[in-house]
BALOBA-1460 file (C-alpha; in Angstrom, 3 decimals):
// residues 213
<rec num="1" residu="m" x="-3.474" y="-3.675" z="37.630"/>
<rec num="2" residu="e" x="-6.490" y="-4.885" z="36.049"/>
<rec num="3" residu="s" x="-9.945" y="-4.234" z="37.680"/>
<rec num="4" residu="s" x="-12.180" y="-6.094" z="38.938"/>
<rec num="5" residu="v" x="-16.195" y="-6.247" z="38.732"/>
<rec num="6" residu="v" x="-18.146" y="-6.959" z="41.973"/>
<rec num="7" residu="q" x="-21.728" y="-7.857" z="41.130"/>
<rec num="8" residu="k" x="-24.782" y="-8.511" z="42.914"/>
<rec num="9" residu="e" x="-28.057" y="-9.059" z="40.830"/>
<rec num="10" residu="t" x="-27.633" y="-5.704" z="38.818"/>
<rec num="11" residu="a" x="-25.826" y="-3.726" z="40.670"/>
<rec num="12" residu="s" x="-21.700" y="-3.789" z="39.718"/>
<rec num="13" residu="i" x="-18.821" y="-1.631" z="40.508"/>
<rec num="14" residu="i" x="-15.347" y="-1.115" z="38.986"/>
<rec num="15" residu="w" x="-12.198" y="-1.044" z="41.095"/>
<rec num="16" residu="p" x="-8.913" y="-1.302" z="40.320"/>
<rec num="17" residu="g" x="-7.304" y="-4.851" z="42.007"/>
<rec num="18" residu="t" x="-7.432" y="-7.962" z="42.878"/>
<rec num="19" residu="p" x="-10.005" y="-10.275" z="44.710"/>
<rec num="20" residu="l" x="-8.300" y="-11.990" z="47.763"/>
<rec num="21" residu="s" x="-8.051" y="-15.562" z="47.207"/>
<rec num="22" residu="r" x="-8.933" y="-18.452" z="49.300"/>
<rec num="23" residu="a" x="-5.326" y="-19.267" z="49.896"/>
<rec num="24" residu="f" x="-4.617" y="-15.778" z="51.542"/>
<rec num="25" residu="f" x="-7.594" y="-16.500" z="53.996"/>
<rec num="26" residu="d" x="-6.214" y="-20.140" z="54.421"/>
<rec num="27" residu="r" x="-3.635" y="-19.111" z="57.437"/>
<rec num="28" residu="t" x="-3.903" y="-18.170" z="60.894"/>
<rec num="29" residu="a" x="-5.779" y="-15.160" z="62.144"/>
<rec num="30" residu="p" x="-3.042" y="-13.645" z="63.342"/>
<rec num="31" residu="t" x="-0.755" y="-13.945" z="60.278"/>
<rec num="32" residu="v" x="-4.061" y="-12.756" z="57.966"/>
<rec num="33" residu="a" x="-5.141" y="-9.890" z="60.591"/>
<rec num="34" residu="p" x="-2.140" y="-7.203" z="59.757"/>
<rec num="35" residu="q" x="-2.271" y="-8.551" z="55.772"/>
<rec num="36" residu="l" x="-5.703" y="-7.000" z="55.329"/>
<rec num="37" residu="l" x="-4.366" y="-3.772" z="56.690"/>
<rec num="38" residu="n" x="-4.759" y="-1.460" z="53.839"/>
<rec num="39" residu="k" x="-6.816" y="-3.377" z="51.504"/>
<rec num="40" residu="i" x="-10.230" y="-2.624" z="50.556"/>
<rec num="41" residu="l" x="-13.775" y="-3.663" z="51.438"/>
<rec num="42" residu="a" x="-15.940" y="-3.168" z="48.629"/>
<rec num="43" residu="a" x="-19.843" y="-3.716" z="48.341"/>
<rec num="44" residu="a" x="-22.052" y="-4.066" z="44.934"/>
<rec num="45" residu="d" x="-23.598" y="-1.168" z="45.620"/>
<rec num="46" residu="g" x="-20.707" y="1.198" z="45.169"/>
<rec num="47" residu="r" x="-19.367" y="1.505" z="49.015"/>
<rec num="48" residu="a" x="-15.971" y="0.985" z="49.716"/>
<rec num="49" residu="g" x="-13.667" y="1.764" z="52.147"/>
<rec num="50" residu="r" x="-9.670" y="1.058" z="53.392"/>
<rec num="51" residu="i" x="-9.078" y="-1.092" z="56.143"/>
<rec num="52" residu="v" x="-7.452" y="0.582" z="58.724"/>
<rec num="53" residu="e" x="-7.507" y="-1.624" z="61.985"/>
<rec num="54" residu="v" x="-8.407" y="-5.404" z="62.544"/>
<rec num="55" residu="e" x="-8.367" y="-8.020" z="65.468"/>
<rec num="56" residu="a" x="-7.642" y="-11.538" z="65.551"/>
<rec num="57" residu="y" x="-9.898" y="-14.545" z="67.185"/>
<rec num="58" residu="v" x="-8.292" y="-17.977" z="67.145"/>
<rec num="59" residu="g" x="-10.920" y="-20.498" z="68.260"/>
<rec num="60" residu="a" x="-10.375" y="-22.807" z="70.867"/>
<rec num="61" residu="i" x="-6.928" y="-21.152" z="72.852"/>
<rec num="62" residu="d" x="-8.799" y="-17.858" z="72.762"/>
<rec num="63" residu="p" x="-10.908" y="-17.309" z="75.430"/>
<rec num="64" residu="a" x="-12.624" y="-13.760" z="73.680"/>
<rec num="65" residu="a" x="-13.407" y="-15.868" z="70.382"/>
<rec num="66" residu="h" x="-17.164" y="-16.684" z="69.903"/>
<rec num="67" residu="t" x="-15.566" y="-20.012" z="68.871"/>
<rec num="68" residu="y" x="-13.510" y="-20.898" z="72.439"/>
<rec num="69" residu="r" x="-16.730" y="-23.554" z="73.584"/>
<rec num="70" residu="g" x="-16.919" y="-24.999" z="70.295"/>
<rec num="71" residu="k" x="-19.287" y="-24.681" z="67.428"/>
<rec num="72" residu="t" x="-23.069" y="-23.841" z="67.626"/>
<rec num="73" residu="p" x="-25.582" y="-22.780" z="64.925"/>
<rec num="74" residu="r" x="-24.625" y="-18.926" z="65.587"/>
<rec num="75" residu="n" x="-20.973" y="-19.407" z="64.601"/>
<rec num="76" residu="a" x="-21.242" y="-21.999" z="62.492"/>
<rec num="77" residu="i" x="-20.037" y="-19.934" z="59.797"/>
<rec num="78" residu="m" x="-16.520" y="-19.603" z="61.584"/>
<rec num="79" residu="f" x="-16.089" y="-23.240" z="61.440"/>
<rec num="80" residu="g" x="-16.336" y="-23.043" z="57.505"/>
<rec num="81" residu="p" x="-14.377" y="-22.621" z="54.432"/>
<rec num="82" residu="p" x="-12.095" y="-19.626" z="55.021"/>
<rec num="83" residu="g" x="-12.856" y="-16.308" z="53.211"/>
<rec num="84" residu="h" x="-16.404" y="-16.155" z="54.194"/>
<rec num="85" residu="m" x="-17.743" y="-13.420" z="56.076"/>
<rec num="86" residu="y" x="-18.993" y="-13.981" z="59.812"/>
<rec num="87" residu="v" x="-21.211" y="-11.323" z="60.871"/>
<rec num="88" residu="y" x="-23.183" y="-11.542" z="64.390"/>
<rec num="89" residu="f" x="-25.159" y="-8.795" z="66.572"/>
<rec num="90" residu="t" x="-23.838" y="-7.766" z="69.590"/>
<rec num="91" residu="y" x="-25.172" y="-5.714" z="72.338"/>
<rec num="92" residu="g" x="-28.850" y="-6.336" z="71.065"/>
<rec num="93" residu="m" x="-28.230" y="-3.247" z="68.476"/>
<rec num="94" residu="h" x="-24.924" y="-3.639" z="66.810"/>
<rec num="95" residu="w" x="-23.405" y="-5.921" z="63.994"/>
<rec num="96" residu="c" x="-19.765" y="-6.594" z="63.180"/>
<rec num="97" residu="c" x="-18.599" y="-8.239" z="60.415"/>
<rec num="98" residu="n" x="-15.550" y="-10.989" z="60.790"/>
<rec num="99" residu="c" x="-13.349" y="-12.510" z="58.000"/>
<rec num="100" residu="v" x="-13.375" y="-16.490" z="58.753"/>
<rec num="101" residu="c" x="-9.605" y="-17.729" z="58.627"/>
<rec num="102" residu="g" x="-7.303" y="-21.006" z="58.626"/>
<rec num="103" residu="p" x="-8.520" y="-24.517" z="57.947"/>
<rec num="104" residu="e" x="-11.892" y="-25.420" z="57.791"/>
<rec num="105" residu="s" x="-13.010" y="-26.407" z="61.668"/>
<rec num="106" residu="d" x="-10.689" y="-24.424" z="63.299"/>
<rec num="107" residu="g" x="-13.175" y="-21.632" z="64.408"/>
<rec num="108" residu="s" x="-11.002" y="-18.732" z="63.693"/>
<rec num="109" residu="g" x="-11.490" y="-15.076" z="61.925"/>
<rec num="110" residu="v" x="-10.333" y="-11.199" z="61.743"/>
<rec num="111" residu="l" x="-12.713" y="-8.623" z="63.059"/>
<rec num="112" residu="i" x="-12.550" y="-5.766" z="60.577"/>
<rec num="113" residu="r" x="-12.387" y="-2.724" z="63.151"/>
<rec num="114" residu="a" x="-12.492" y="0.480" z="61.081"/>
<rec num="115" residu="l" x="-12.300" y="1.650" z="57.417"/>
<rec num="116" residu="e" x="-10.795" y="4.795" z="55.811"/>
<rec num="117" residu="p" x="-14.499" y="5.498" z="53.752"/>
<rec num="118" residu="l" x="-13.587" y="5.548" z="49.720"/>
<rec num="119" residu="r" x="-16.310" y="5.576" z="47.705"/>
<rec num="120" residu="g" x="-20.094" y="5.681" z="48.517"/>
<rec num="121" residu="l" x="-19.859" y="8.111" z="50.882"/>
<rec num="122" residu="e" x="-23.432" y="9.701" z="50.169"/>
<rec num="123" residu="q" x="-24.763" y="6.407" z="50.667"/>
<rec num="124" residu="m" x="-22.544" y="5.842" z="53.885"/>
<rec num="125" residu="r" x="-23.856" y="9.339" z="55.151"/>
<rec num="126" residu="a" x="-27.537" y="8.133" z="54.526"/>
<rec num="127" residu="a" x="-26.967" y="4.898" z="56.501"/>
<rec num="128" residu="r" x="-25.592" y="7.020" z="59.353"/>
<rec num="129" residu="p" x="-27.180" y="10.481" z="59.579"/>
<rec num="130" residu="r" x="-26.383" y="11.682" z="62.725"/>
<rec num="131" residu="t" x="-22.528" y="10.954" z="62.219"/>
<rec num="132" residu="a" x="-21.132" y="14.606" z="61.745"/>
<rec num="133" residu="r" x="-17.583" y="13.889" z="60.753"/>
<rec num="134" residu="d" x="-17.216" y="11.767" z="57.386"/>
<rec num="135" residu="r" x="-13.996" y="10.153" z="59.618"/>
<rec num="136" residu="d" x="-16.197" y="8.851" z="61.751"/>
<rec num="137" residu="l" x="-18.196" y="6.817" z="59.200"/>
<rec num="138" residu="c" x="-16.525" y="3.571" z="59.542"/>
<rec num="139" residu="r" x="-14.648" y="4.149" z="62.671"/>
<rec num="140" residu="g" x="-15.409" y="1.222" z="64.957"/>
<rec num="141" residu="p" x="-16.714" y="-2.329" z="63.853"/>
<rec num="142" residu="a" x="-20.563" y="-1.332" z="64.483"/>
<rec num="143" residu="r" x="-20.216" y="2.165" z="62.814"/>
<rec num="144" residu="l" x="-18.526" y="0.440" z="59.301"/>
<rec num="145" residu="t" x="-20.697" y="-2.244" z="59.398"/>
<rec num="146" residu="q" x="-23.917" y="-0.059" z="59.077"/>
<rec num="147" residu="a" x="-22.442" y="2.465" z="56.532"/>
<rec num="148" residu="m" x="-21.367" y="-0.288" z="54.582"/>
<rec num="149" residu="g" x="-24.887" y="-1.695" z="54.844"/>
<rec num="150" residu="i" x="-23.539" y="-5.177" z="56.538"/>
<rec num="151" residu="s" x="-26.206" y="-7.149" z="58.688"/>
<rec num="152" residu="g" x="-27.143" y="-10.604" z="59.468"/>
<rec num="153" residu="v" x="-28.327" y="-10.943" z="55.792"/>
<rec num="154" residu="q" x="-24.418" y="-11.153" z="54.866"/>
<rec num="155" residu="n" x="-23.492" y="-13.840" z="57.416"/>
<rec num="156" residu="g" x="-21.849" y="-16.977" z="55.390"/>
<rec num="157" residu="i" x="-20.883" y="-14.766" z="51.896"/>
<rec num="158" residu="d" x="-18.365" y="-15.402" z="49.919"/>
<rec num="159" residu="l" x="-15.825" y="-12.717" z="50.173"/>
<rec num="160" residu="v" x="-13.369" y="-14.847" z="47.279"/>
<rec num="161" residu="g" x="-14.616" y="-13.708" z="43.886"/>
<rec num="162" residu="t" x="-17.000" y="-11.091" z="43.007"/>
<rec num="163" residu="h" x="-20.798" y="-12.915" z="43.204"/>
<rec num="164" residu="d" x="-22.082" y="-12.435" z="46.476"/>
<rec num="165" residu="g" x="-22.105" y="-8.430" z="46.918"/>
<rec num="166" residu="f" x="-19.165" y="-7.880" z="48.848"/>
<rec num="167" residu="t" x="-15.436" y="-9.000" z="48.364"/>
<rec num="168" residu="v" x="-12.021" y="-7.802" z="49.813"/>
<rec num="169" residu="i" x="-9.437" y="-6.437" z="47.178"/>
<rec num="170" residu="d" x="-6.030" y="-5.443" z="46.793"/>
<rec num="171" residu="d" x="-5.431" y="-2.244" z="44.934"/>
<rec num="172" residu="g" x="-1.593" y="-2.629" z="45.051"/>
<rec num="173" residu="m" x="-1.230" y="-0.839" z="48.675"/>
<rec num="174" residu="a" x="0.839" y="-3.151" z="50.551"/>
<rec num="175" residu="p" x="0.216" y="-3.277" z="54.479"/>
<rec num="176" residu="p" x="2.322" y="-1.193" z="57.005"/>
<rec num="177" residu="k" x="5.555" y="-2.695" z="58.012"/>
<rec num="178" residu="d" x="6.799" y="-4.172" z="60.768"/>
<rec num="179" residu="l" x="3.907" y="-3.643" z="63.108"/>
<rec num="180" residu="t" x="3.624" y="-4.700" z="66.848"/>
<rec num="181" residu="g" x="0.103" y="-5.823" z="67.654"/>
<rec num="182" residu="g" x="-1.795" y="-4.535" z="70.764"/>
<rec num="183" residu="p" x="-4.509" y="-5.505" z="72.827"/>
<rec num="184" residu="r" x="-7.830" y="-5.755" z="71.685"/>
<rec num="185" residu="i" x="-10.745" y="-3.932" z="72.618"/>
<rec num="186" residu="g" x="-13.978" y="-4.119" z="74.410"/>
<rec num="187" residu="i" x="-13.192" y="-7.853" z="75.947"/>
<rec num="188" residu="s" x="-13.168" y="-9.048" z="79.473"/>
<rec num="189" residu="l" x="-10.869" y="-12.198" z="78.450"/>
<rec num="190" residu="g" x="-8.155" y="-13.043" z="76.593"/>
<rec num="191" residu="k" x="-6.584" y="-9.216" z="77.223"/>
<rec num="192" residu="d" x="-2.784" y="-10.354" z="77.245"/>
<rec num="193" residu="l" x="-3.314" y="-11.340" z="73.288"/>
<rec num="194" residu="p" x="-1.851" y="-9.041" z="71.407"/>
<rec num="195" residu="w" x="-3.621" y="-9.611" z="68.182"/>
<rec num="196" residu="r" x="-4.950" y="-6.164" z="67.069"/>
<rec num="197" residu="w" x="-3.209" y="-4.208" z="64.489"/>
<rec num="198" residu="s" x="-3.631" y="-0.591" z="62.629"/>
<rec num="199" residu="v" x="-2.189" y="1.739" z="60.175"/>
<rec num="200" residu="p" x="0.077" y="3.816" z="62.127"/>
<rec num="201" residu="g" x="-1.185" y="7.632" z="61.955"/>
<rec num="202" residu="s" x="-4.488" y="6.936" z="60.387"/>
<rec num="203" residu="r" x="-7.380" y="9.427" z="61.533"/>
<rec num="204" residu="y" x="-9.891" y="6.500" z="61.146"/>
<rec num="205" residu="v" x="-8.801" y="4.222" z="63.432"/>
<rec num="206" residu="s" x="-11.453" y="3.471" z="66.498"/>
<rec num="207" residu="g" x="-9.224" y="4.172" z="69.263"/>
<rec num="208" residu="t" x="-5.807" y="4.538" z="70.523"/>
<rec num="209" residu="i" x="-3.702" y="1.411" z="69.874"/>
<rec num="210" residu="a" x="-0.459" y="0.194" z="71.832"/>
<rec num="211" residu="q" x="1.469" y="-0.679" z="68.832"/>
<rec num="212" residu="q" x="4.715" y="0.314" z="67.144"/>
<rec num="213" residu="s" x="5.279" y="0.476" z="63.366"/>
């Protein structure tokens, strides 16, 4: 498999695999979400992790989605082209990152909830110095953005290709088969929608998940 070079200014990393295409993201969020499992979120500074937990959020039909009530300056990226990163600030202290999915104006995306750290662990530890165990560096959406160096600066970057500092790579590891989604975490509305998926048995998932493999 060919190697892709992710570049930002003078920084670059080489990771075996292929960046995901625009067409990959141009599908419904509940379709894209489980297919993102086992893909690599890679940064230009060398940090990288395997995606092990995700949640889908689906615009106007999903009361838990930021886009449920329509387009605002805060959520405008979610209504743009698929394959971009939507980053939002929550609880006045944490950033969370999403992959925009579906056609423009759909307002849908996939929240990346947890990664298995693969490369750049020293940088991740420096970003999260109070973390006692490496398994906890990216175990949760706010933890992973801190560990990976993602903040509001990355809101709107293009994940397709290798020019905006972050990309999602298929390195040949297939997503788990025959997953059944479970309830999402930390929401008060839309709890009945089974749009959370994780890699079965992963030590890096952020919490117990009601799904079967």
